[in-house]
N, C-alpha and C positions, 0 to 999 in steps of 0.2 A: 960800519954800522954798529950802534950803540947796541948791549944787551936788552934782554928784556927784564919786566917786572913782575915779580912774584906777588900774589895777594894771597893774605892767609884770612880766614875768620876762625877763629881759635875757641874752641868750646870746652866744655867739662872732660869729655872722652871722644873728641872729634877735632880734626882741624879741616876746614874745607880748603883747600887748595885751587887757584885759578890763575892763569897765566896771560901775559898780554901776546899780541901779535908783534911781530920785529918791528913794525911800524909805531910801537909805543900808541895804537888807536883804539883798539878794542882787547876786552878781557872774554875770555874762554874758560869755560870750568875744565877741570884738570882732573882732579882725583879728591878723594876723603881720608886722610887717614886716621883710622880708629886706635883706641887705647883702651885697655881693659878696666886702669885705674886711673883716676886724672892725675895721679903722681907721678905715671909710669910714661915718663917724657924721653928716653933715650931712644928710641926707636922713631919716635915722632923727628926727633932733632936731627938723627942722622939721614929720617926721609929727606926732609927739606934741603939739607946739605948736597944730598944726591940732585936734585930737582934744580936748586942753583947751578951745580956743576954741568948738567945735563944742557940747560936752557940758557946758560952763560947770562945768568941773572945778575945785574948790575944794583939793583935794590929792590927791596920788600916792602910791601904795603901790608900793615898789619890792624885789622879792625879793632877799635877802641871802643868796648862798650858802655858810653857814658847811660849816665840815668838820664828819664825823660827831662828833668828838669836840667839838666847840664853836668850835675855834678858827678863825682866820682864815687863809687861804689865797691864793693870786694872783688866784684869783676873785674874791674879796669886793676885791682892791685893783682890781679891772677895773672892779667895779661901784663902787667909791667913786669913780673916777676919771669911770665915766658919768654918777653923781649930780650931781657938779661942773658937767659942762657942761650939763647937764639943768638946773640950778637958775639959769643965765644965761640961760634962754631960756624959763621959765614963772615965772607970779607967784603960785606958790602951793608950800606947805611938800612937801617929799620926807620919806616914813617910810619906814625899812628894816624889812622883815619877814621874820623867819627861813624859808628857804625848803626847808630840807632836805627831801629825798625828795619834792619837788612834782610832780619829771618823771615819775618810777616809779610814782608816784597817778595820776598822769594815765595813761600807759600803760595801767595796770590798769583804768581808767574806758574807755578806747578799747578794749582786748581784751576786757572782757567785755559791752561795746557792739556787740561783733562787727562791728567799724570793721577793716577789710583792713591788714595791718601795712605795705603798700605806699602808703596814704592816711593814715597817723596822722602821720608826719612834716609835713603839710600842717598840722594843726590843732593838735598835743600842746604847742607853745609856748602859743598861748590857754588852751589848758585847765590849763596849770600856773599861767598869769597867774591865771586866774580862781580856781585854789585861793588862790593867796597872796592875794589881796584878799578872798576869801570870810573867811580866817583870820583879817585882820585885822576886819572886819566883824563877825565874832561875838566879838570879844576885844577892840574898841575901848579899852575902859576901862584895860587894861593897857599902852597904847601912850602 
């Protein structure tokens, strides 16, 4: 059986994490990795490596935050720098997936589910990671 796919929503101080099911059909929220400073990535990279080992991850899907007009801004550059650091720590391919509006969509899902605004921040990045991963799983042939 093939390994699973890990989904990541990389942010300034958090990384939302999602994991595929063993059949690579669905994405489930897993956790949010937090850090004190944007540049303090060591713990984040170590935790992602642990998750890759624990879940026998065969590839990682990383949200790529293009601007609404499709151009690449500073957040894309940060994400590419994070991807380079991650590539040195994991032994699997990292695939960039357009993540425009995923956090907005995740917030809508939480709002419609009745999750209090004060509680949404705890899980919104995980939900966004699951949306990014599900987009990839549903459209793997185009990647």
